[in-house]
KEDO-198055 format. One record per residue (C-alpha): x, z, y. Coordinates in nm, 2 decimals. Layout:
BEGIN
u X	w Z	v Y
...
This chain:
BEGIN
u 0.07	w -15.02	v -5.50
u -0.13	w -14.77	v -5.24
u -0.12	w -14.52	v -5.53
u 0.24	w -14.55	v -5.59
u 0.30	w -14.55	v -5.20
u 0.10	w -14.23	v -5.18
u 0.26	w -14.03	v -5.47
u 0.62	w -14.16	v -5.32
u 0.49	w -13.96	v -5.02
u 0.38	w -13.64	v -5.19
u 0.75	w -13.62	v -5.34
u 0.91	w -13.63	v -5.03
u 1.08	w -13.26	v -4.98
u 1.04	w -12.99	v -4.72
u 1.42	w -12.87	v -4.65
u 1.38	w -12.48	v -4.59
u 1.65	w -12.42	v -4.36
u 1.78	w -12.04	v -4.42
u 1.97	w -11.87	v -4.13
u 1.94	w -11.51	v -4.07
u 1.64	w -11.45	v -4.34
u 1.84	w -11.45	v -4.66
u 1.50	w -11.35	v -4.87
u 1.24	w -11.49	v -5.09
u 0.97	w -11.25	v -4.99
u 0.78	w -11.25	v -4.68
u 0.98	w -11.52	v -4.59
u 0.74	w -11.74	v -4.34
u 0.92	w -12.05	v -4.34
u 0.96	w -12.07	v -4.73
u 0.62	w -11.95	v -4.82
u 0.47	w -12.24	v -4.59
u 0.66	w -12.54	v -4.76
u 0.60	w -12.37	v -5.12
u 0.22	w -12.37	v -5.02
u 0.25	w -12.72	v -4.90
u 0.31	w -12.87	v -5.25
u 0.59	w -13.06	v -5.20
u 0.95	w -13.00	v -5.36
u 1.15	w -12.77	v -5.19
u 1.54	w -12.79	v -5.09
u 1.68	w -12.47	v -4.98
u 1.97	w -12.54	v -4.76
u 2.21	w -12.29	v -4.55
u 2.44	w -12.41	v -4.29
u 2.78	w -12.26	v -4.19
u 2.76	w -12.37	v -3.83
u 3.08	w -12.45	v -3.69
u 2.99	w -12.65	v -3.37
u 3.24	w -12.54	v -3.07
u 2.95	w -12.33	v -2.87
u 2.85	w -12.12	v -3.16
u 3.02	w -11.75	v -3.20
u 3.21	w -11.74	v -3.51
u 3.11	w -11.48	v -3.74
u 3.33	w -11.16	v -3.79
u 3.51	w -11.08	v -4.05
u 3.31	w -10.84	v -4.21
u 3.02	w -11.01	v -4.15
u 3.18	w -11.30	v -4.36
u 3.23	w -11.08	v -4.62
u 2.87	w -10.96	v -4.67
u 2.74	w -11.33	v -4.67
u 2.96	w -11.40	v -4.91
u 2.80	w -11.15	v -5.17
u 2.43	w -11.25	v -4.99
u 2.46	w -11.61	v -5.09
u 2.52	w -11.50	v -5.41
u 2.22	w -11.30	v -5.46
u 2.01	w -11.56	v -5.30
u 2.13	w -11.83	v -5.50
u 2.08	w -11.62	v -5.81
u 1.70	w -11.57	v -5.72
u 1.64	w -11.93	v -5.62
u 1.80	w -12.03	v -5.96
u 1.56	w -11.81	v -6.14
u 1.29	w -12.00	v -6.00
u 1.43	w -12.32	v -6.09
u 1.57	w -12.40	v -5.77
u 1.91	w -12.39	v -5.59
u 2.07	w -12.34	v -5.29
u 2.26	w -12.64	v -5.10
u 2.54	w -12.50	v -4.89
u 2.69	w -12.75	v -4.64
u 2.94	w -12.67	v -4.31
u 2.99	w -12.87	v -3.97
u 2.77	w -12.90	v -3.66
u 2.45	w -12.78	v -3.77
u 2.26	w -13.01	v -3.57
u 2.42	w -13.32	v -3.75
u 2.45	w -13.17	v -4.10
u 2.05	w -13.11	v -4.06
u 1.98	w -13.46	v -3.96
u 2.23	w -13.62	v -4.24
u 2.05	w -13.40	v -4.50
u 1.69	w -13.54	v -4.37
u 1.83	w -13.87	v -4.38
u 1.98	w -13.83	v -4.75
u 1.67	w -13.67	v -4.91
u 1.38	w -13.87	v -4.71
u 1.28	w -13.50	v -4.65
u 0.89	w -13.50	v -4.51
u 0.97	w -13.16	v -4.33
u 1.20	w -12.90	v -4.17
u 1.10	w -12.56	v -4.18
u 1.30	w -12.25	v -4.07
u 1.25	w -11.90	v -3.90
u 1.36	w -11.87	v -3.55
u 1.65	w -11.69	v -3.38
u 1.67	w -11.57	v -3.03
u 2.04	w -11.62	v -2.84
u 2.02	w -11.87	v -2.60
u 2.25	w -12.13	v -2.75
u 2.03	w -12.11	v -3.11
u 1.72	w -12.17	v -2.93
u 1.89	w -12.48	v -2.71
u 2.01	w -12.64	v -3.06
u 1.67	w -12.54	v -3.21
u 1.49	w -12.72	v -2.94
u 1.69	w -13.02	v -2.94
u 1.68	w -13.08	v -3.32
u 1.29	w -13.03	v -3.30
u 1.26	w -13.28	v -3.06
u 1.52	w -13.53	v -3.23
u 1.32	w -13.48	v -3.60
u 1.01	w -13.52	v -3.46
u 1.09	w -13.82	v -3.26
u 1.17	w -13.97	v -3.61
u 0.87	w -13.88	v -3.77
u 0.97	w -13.56	v -3.96
u 0.75	w -13.27	v -3.93
u 0.93	w -12.95	v -3.79
u 0.79	w -12.57	v -3.84
u 0.96	w -12.27	v -3.71
u 0.81	w -11.93	v -3.79
u 0.91	w -11.56	v -3.70
u 1.05	w -11.39	v -4.00
u 1.30	w -11.13	v -3.79
u 1.11	w -10.95	v -3.52
u 0.79	w -10.71	v -3.51
u 0.68	w -10.88	v -3.18
u 0.84	w -11.20	v -3.04
u 1.01	w -11.15	v -2.71
u 0.78	w -11.45	v -2.51
u 0.47	w -11.25	v -2.67
u 0.50	w -10.94	v -2.44
u 0.57	w -10.87	v -2.10
u 0.48	w -10.59	v -1.87
u 0.20	w -10.53	v -1.65
u 0.41	w -10.76	v -1.37
u 0.44	w -11.03	v -1.63
u 0.80	w -10.96	v -1.63
u 1.04	w -10.87	v -1.91
u 1.05	w -10.49	v -1.99
u 1.37	w -10.34	v -1.90
u 1.31	w -9.98	v -2.01
u 1.23	w -9.91	v -2.37
u 0.94	w -9.63	v -2.38
u 0.72	w -9.87	v -2.19
u 0.85	w -10.16	v -2.40
u 0.79	w -10.00	v -2.72
u 0.44	w -9.84	v -2.62
u 0.32	w -10.21	v -2.54
u 0.49	w -10.31	v -2.86
u 0.32	w -10.08	v -3.08
u 0.01	w -10.15	v -2.96
u 0.04	w -10.50	v -3.03
u 0.22	w -10.46	v -3.36
u -0.08	w -10.27	v -3.46
u -0.30	w -10.58	v -3.49
u -0.07	w -10.80	v -3.60
u 0.00	w -10.61	v -3.89
u -0.38	w -10.67	v -4.00
u -0.23	w -11.05	v -4.07
u -0.12	w -11.05	v -4.45
u 0.23	w -11.09	v -4.53
u 0.39	w -11.42	v -4.60
u 0.25	w -11.54	v -4.94
u 0.49	w -11.42	v -5.22
u 0.72	w -11.68	v -5.37
u 0.60	w -11.85	v -5.68
u 0.76	w -11.80	v -5.99
u 0.89	w -12.14	v -5.99
u 0.97	w -12.37	v -5.69
u 0.92	w -12.75	v -5.69
u 1.24	w -12.91	v -5.73
u 1.33	w -13.27	v -5.57
u 1.38	w -13.55	v -5.77
u 1.77	w -13.60	v -5.66
u 1.93	w -13.28	v -5.53
u 2.20	w -13.35	v -5.25
u 2.53	w -13.27	v -5.30
u 2.65	w -12.90	v -5.20
u 2.97	w -12.75	v -5.10
u 3.08	w -12.43	v -5.31
u 3.09	w -12.05	v -5.16
u 3.49	w -12.09	v -5.27
u 3.51	w -12.38	v -4.98
u 3.44	w -12.12	v -4.69
u 3.68	w -11.86	v -4.79
u 3.46	w -11.59	v -4.67
u 3.62	w -11.29	v -4.85
u 3.95	w -11.16	v -4.73
u 4.27	w -11.24	v -4.93
u 4.63	w -11.12	v -4.91
u 4.56	w -10.85	v -4.79
u 4.17	w -10.77	v -4.93
u 4.11	w -10.52	v -4.66
u 3.75	w -10.50	v -4.80
u 3.82	w -10.26	v -5.13
u 3.64	w -9.96	v -4.94
u 3.31	w -10.17	v -4.92
u 3.21	w -10.04	v -5.25
u 2.91	w -9.90	v -5.18
u 2.71	w -10.18	v -5.06
u 2.50	w -10.39	v -5.26
u 2.42	w -10.68	v -5.05
u 2.11	w -10.91	v -5.11
u 1.73	w -10.90	v -5.12
u 1.70	w -10.67	v -5.40
u 1.97	w -10.43	v -5.26
u 1.78	w -10.43	v -4.93
u 1.45	w -10.32	v -5.11
u 1.67	w -10.03	v -5.33
u 1.80	w -9.94	v -5.00
u 1.45	w -9.88	v -4.82
u 1.29	w -9.73	v -5.13
u 1.60	w -9.47	v -5.16
u 1.58	w -9.40	v -4.81
u 1.15	w -9.35	v -4.82
u 1.21	w -9.12	v -5.15
u 1.50	w -8.91	v -5.01
u 1.58	w -8.90	v -4.67
u 1.30	w -9.00	v -4.47
u 1.12	w -8.64	v -4.42
u 1.47	w -8.53	v -4.27
u 1.53	w -8.81	v -4.07
u 1.44	w -8.73	v -3.74
u 1.58	w -8.34	v -3.79
u 1.93	w -8.48	v -3.95
u 2.00	w -8.83	v -3.84
u 2.26	w -8.73	v -3.60
u 2.46	w -8.53	v -3.83
u 2.74	w -8.73	v -3.95
u 2.80	w -8.60	v -4.26
u 2.43	w -8.63	v -4.36
u 2.30	w -8.90	v -4.60
u 2.03	w -8.91	v -4.37
u 1.99	w -9.25	v -4.21
u 1.86	w -9.56	v -4.41
u 2.15	w -9.79	v -4.39
u 1.92	w -10.08	v -4.40
u 2.11	w -10.23	v -4.08
u 2.34	w -10.51	v -4.23
u 2.01	w -10.59	v -4.46
u 1.82	w -10.66	v -4.15
u 2.12	w -10.83	v -3.97
u 2.12	w -11.09	v -4.23
u 1.73	w -11.09	v -4.30
u 1.74	w -10.96	v -4.66
u 1.46	w -10.78	v -4.58
u 1.21	w -10.80	v -4.28
u 1.09	w -10.56	v -4.02
u 0.74	w -10.61	v -4.12
u 0.82	w -10.53	v -4.46
u 0.98	w -10.22	v -4.33
u 0.70	w -10.13	v -4.09
u 0.43	w -10.17	v -4.38
u 0.62	w -9.93	v -4.64
u 0.66	w -9.70	v -4.36
u 0.29	w -9.67	v -4.30
u 0.25	w -9.67	v -4.66
u 0.48	w -9.35	v -4.68
u 0.28	w -9.19	v -4.41
u 0.01	w -9.20	v -4.54
u 0.14	w -9.06	v -4.87
u 0.32	w -8.80	v -4.70
u 0.13	w -8.68	v -4.37
u 0.40	w -8.43	v -4.33
u 0.66	w -8.69	v -4.30
u 0.48	w -8.85	v -4.00
u 0.67	w -8.74	v -3.72
u 1.01	w -8.81	v -3.89
u 0.92	w -9.16	v -3.98
u 0.78	w -9.24	v -3.62
u 1.11	w -9.16	v -3.53
u 1.27	w -9.41	v -3.74
u 1.02	w -9.65	v -3.66
u 1.13	w -9.58	v -3.29
u 1.49	w -9.70	v -3.41
u 1.35	w -10.03	v -3.55
u 1.17	w -10.03	v -3.21
u 1.55	w -10.02	v -3.03
u 1.64	w -10.33	v -3.27
u 1.33	w -10.51	v -3.12
u 1.43	w -10.44	v -2.77
u 1.78	w -10.54	v -2.81
u 1.65	w -10.90	v -2.94
u 1.40	w -10.91	v -2.66
u 1.67	w -10.83	v -2.40
u 1.89	w -11.11	v -2.55
u 1.63	w -11.33	v -2.53
u 1.51	w -11.29	v -2.18
u 1.87	w -11.25	v -2.04
u 2.11	w -11.48	v -2.23
u 2.43	w -11.37	v -2.08
u 2.38	w -11.03	v -2.23
u 2.69	w -11.06	v -2.48
u 2.91	w -11.13	v -2.19
u 2.80	w -11.00	v -1.88
u 2.70	w -10.65	v -1.74
u 2.31	w -10.64	v -1.72
u 2.32	w -10.47	v -1.40
u 2.55	w -10.72	v -1.18
u 2.70	w -10.46	v -0.99
u 2.91	w -10.33	v -1.30
u 3.08	w -10.70	v -1.30
u 3.32	w -10.50	v -1.01
u 3.39	w -10.18	v -1.24
u 3.76	w -10.11	v -1.24
u 3.82	w -10.16	v -1.60
u 4.19	w -10.11	v -1.74
u 4.41	w -10.32	v -1.95
u 4.61	w -10.08	v -2.18
u 4.68	w -10.27	v -2.49
u 4.85	w -9.99	v -2.65
u 4.54	w -9.73	v -2.60
u 4.32	w -9.99	v -2.72
u 4.52	w -10.03	v -3.04
u 4.53	w -9.69	v -3.10
u 4.14	w -9.64	v -3.09
u 4.11	w -9.92	v -3.30
u 4.31	w -9.75	v -3.56
u 4.18	w -9.44	v -3.53
u 4.47	w -9.28	v -3.38
u 4.36	w -9.15	v -3.06
u 4.44	w -8.79	v -3.15
u 4.04	w -8.69	v -3.09
u 3.92	w -8.66	v -3.46
u 3.57	w -8.72	v -3.41
u 3.65	w -9.05	v -3.26
u 3.95	w -9.13	v -3.51
u 3.68	w -9.02	v -3.81
u 3.44	w -9.28	v -3.66
u 3.69	w -9.57	v -3.61
u 3.85	w -9.49	v -3.98
u 3.50	w -9.51	v -4.10
u 3.43	w -9.85	v -3.96
u 3.77	w -9.98	v -4.11
u 3.71	w -9.88	v -4.43
u 3.36	w -9.92	v -4.52
u 3.26	w -10.21	v -4.25
u 3.00	w -9.93	v -4.11
u 3.00	w -9.64	v -3.88
u 2.73	w -9.37	v -3.85
u 2.52	w -9.43	v -3.51
u 2.62	w -9.12	v -3.36
u 2.97	w -9.19	v -3.39
u 2.92	w -9.53	v -3.24
u 2.80	w -9.40	v -2.92
u 3.08	w -9.13	v -2.94
u 3.36	w -9.41	v -3.01
u 3.21	w -9.65	v -2.76
u 3.20	w -9.38	v -2.53
u 3.56	w -9.29	v -2.54
u 3.68	w -9.63	v -2.53
u 3.47	w -9.71	v -2.21
u 3.49	w -9.41	v -2.06
u 3.79	w -9.22	v -2.12
u 4.03	w -9.51	v -2.12
u 3.84	w -9.72	v -1.89
u 3.90	w -10.04	v -2.13
u 3.62	w -10.30	v -2.06
u 3.32	w -10.27	v -2.30
u 3.34	w -10.64	v -2.41
u 3.68	w -10.56	v -2.59
u 3.51	w -10.28	v -2.81
u 3.17	w -10.55	v -2.86
u 3.45	w -10.79	v -2.99
u 3.60	w -10.54	v -3.23
u 3.27	w -10.41	v -3.35
u 3.15	w -10.77	v -3.40
u 3.49	w -10.84	v -3.61
u 3.46	w -10.51	v -3.85
u 3.08	w -10.43	v -3.90
u 2.89	w -10.54	v -4.19
u 2.57	w -10.50	v -3.97
u 2.70	w -10.70	v -3.67
u 2.42	w -10.86	v -3.50
u 2.43	w -11.04	v -3.16
u 2.15	w -10.84	v -2.99
u 2.22	w -10.47	v -3.11
u 2.62	w -10.51	v -3.04
u 2.56	w -10.61	v -2.68
u 2.26	w -10.39	v -2.59
u 2.44	w -10.06	v -2.75
u 2.81	w -10.15	v -2.57
u 2.62	w -10.21	v -2.24
u 2.38	w -9.91	v -2.28
u 2.70	w -9.68	v -2.35
u 2.87	w -9.83	v -2.07
u 2.61	w -9.76	v -1.84
u 2.54	w -10.14	v -1.76
u 2.27	w -10.24	v -1.97
u 1.89	w -10.19	v -1.97
u 1.78	w -9.81	v -1.97
u 2.11	w -9.73	v -2.00
u 2.30	w -9.36	v -2.04
u 2.39	w -9.32	v -1.70
u 2.77	w -9.35	v -1.64
u 2.82	w -9.00	v -1.57
u 2.68	w -8.90	v -1.90
u 3.05	w -8.89	v -2.05
u 3.06	w -8.76	v -2.42
u 3.27	w -8.48	v -2.51
u 3.44	w -8.56	v -2.85
u 3.46	w -8.21	v -2.92
u 3.15	w -8.11	v -2.82
u 2.96	w -8.38	v -3.01
u 3.18	w -8.23	v -3.33
u 3.11	w -7.92	v -3.27
u 2.73	w -8.00	v -3.25
u 2.72	w -8.26	v -3.48
u 2.98	w -8.20	v -3.75
u 3.01	w -7.82	v -3.73
u 3.10	w -7.78	v -4.08
u 3.35	w -8.05	v -4.06
u 3.25	w -8.28	v -4.33
u 3.28	w -8.60	v -4.16
u 3.62	w -8.54	v -4.01
u 3.74	w -8.41	v -4.32
u 3.64	w -8.72	v -4.51
u 3.80	w -8.97	v -4.26
u 4.08	w -8.79	v -4.13
u 4.22	w -8.60	v -4.43
u 4.54	w -8.49	v -4.27
u 4.31	w -8.24	v -4.08
u 4.13	w -8.10	v -4.39
u 4.30	w -7.80	v -4.39
u 4.20	w -7.66	v -4.05
u 3.94	w -7.43	v -4.00
u 3.63	w -7.54	v -3.84
u 3.68	w -7.38	v -3.52
u 4.03	w -7.60	v -3.48
u 3.91	w -7.89	v -3.64
u 3.78	w -8.07	v -3.32
u 4.05	w -7.97	v -3.08
u 4.36	w -7.93	v -3.28
u 4.57	w -7.94	v -2.98
u 4.43	w -7.62	v -2.90
u 4.51	w -7.43	v -3.19
u 4.78	w -7.16	v -3.25
u 5.09	w -7.26	v -3.40
u 5.05	w -7.06	v -3.72
u 4.69	w -7.23	v -3.77
u 4.84	w -7.55	v -3.75
u 5.13	w -7.44	v -4.00
u 4.90	w -7.31	v -4.22
u 4.72	w -7.63	v -4.24
u 5.01	w -7.84	v -4.26
u 4.95	w -8.00	v -3.95
u 5.25	w -8.11	v -3.73
u 5.08	w -8.26	v -3.41
u 5.25	w -8.59	v -3.28
u 5.39	w -8.65	v -3.65
u 5.11	w -8.59	v -3.90
u 4.85	w -8.63	v -3.67
u 4.88	w -8.79	v -3.33
u 4.84	w -8.56	v -2.98
u 4.55	w -8.70	v -2.74
u 4.62	w -9.02	v -2.58
u 4.45	w -8.88	v -2.30
u 4.38	w -8.56	v -2.15
u 3.96	w -8.52	v -2.15
u 3.92	w -8.35	v -1.83
u 4.14	w -8.58	v -1.64
u 3.96	w -8.89	v -1.80
u 3.63	w -8.76	v -1.74
u 3.71	w -8.75	v -1.36
u 3.89	w -9.05	v -1.36
u 3.55	w -9.22	v -1.50
u 3.35	w -9.05	v -1.26
u 3.61	w -9.18	v -0.96
u 3.56	w -9.53	v -1.08
u 3.22	w -9.49	v -1.11
u 3.20	w -9.35	v -0.73
u 3.44	w -9.68	v -0.62
u 3.16	w -9.87	v -0.76
u 2.88	w -9.72	v -0.58
u 3.08	w -9.72	v -0.27
u 3.17	w -10.09	v -0.28
u 2.81	w -10.17	v -0.34
u 2.70	w -9.98	v -0.05
């Protein structure tokens, strides 16, 4: 009788709750469950509790494909992915009861609502005698592991990254999570699963995702993207990353956002590449510093939970933002009359992605040329980016607005024309995304309203008809933004 009881106990499964960690390799929660020798039930929950921020439409498209990839990888190992929707806490508790699970393992998330949910669930499960373990799969250094010399959170990137790198070097001595075995032990009985079709993740009527064809969501796609970057673009990353027509960036951001690849996997691969090619060392260091900005953003979201909703610098709560639905609509549609801004916004709408330099220019135009609240831009990016990430999105918008940590000063106002002449001098980026201007010569491309009439006519451009006139004058907008900042400072005095 005792042997039968022990055998029954040994067969009780472990639920592995997948969240933003849609991979099998170097997945600490999954590796720990496999190492236990128990049956493993992988589950992903579409959390529909009221306090959760709904995912954006482009992210839903990516999730649809990423779930296919994850399910196929699990199936190849004799396992399957269980899908459930609803309030995540209730769903997980119901699954534990249904499967008589011995334990629930997951990888940690860092937004305040996620932390509160996970902490409460952990307490409830442990009180019921269920083992709970959480792990780090997303960050090089977790927010509670690093503070400045005064014991406070870092608010400036450079000292943060200096301290983080020192800590990372030590942690990289720790081996990666054990590779997933070829076979996962299946439970005696699988719980029921919803189908992906039930969730209606992909757009229909109309299908606006037809331009997303260059993406390959999933763990294999992430590994391929990393290898392509290291083989083809890494040497030039430091020098060419800001040139928008170049293929000089990694395009790993959506894979990171969904955890199809981990930052520690990237770090180790970059370190190995630097050993093989020392001449690429400085360029790859620059790439790692961009990974560092992602880390910094997650630390900020953890330490300052209102980052998505309120200005990091509280004085900016009084900023005199304008309500201008017509201008906001023109910005979203890439119809501002500023070619570089319009190119970026059209790239975003077409592909679910925008070059990072273009993101800064487009964001600056919204908050500084148009004086429209950064939260309106953040919401649009959240809905349209396949790499939408709560920490990166909020921190990035606040940085541009001047209200964030280590932010660009408000008086630094990007000139779309100057940025175009510097980072798209040959016009490859603008000509691709604003084809109605493609026949303009380089000298007129970034400010067509200044071109001679015969130049416009030869290029087939009729301002106000085939392409809009600027919706705001640059010099006027710049001065208006500076005046708004001055009024904020006066009120704060």
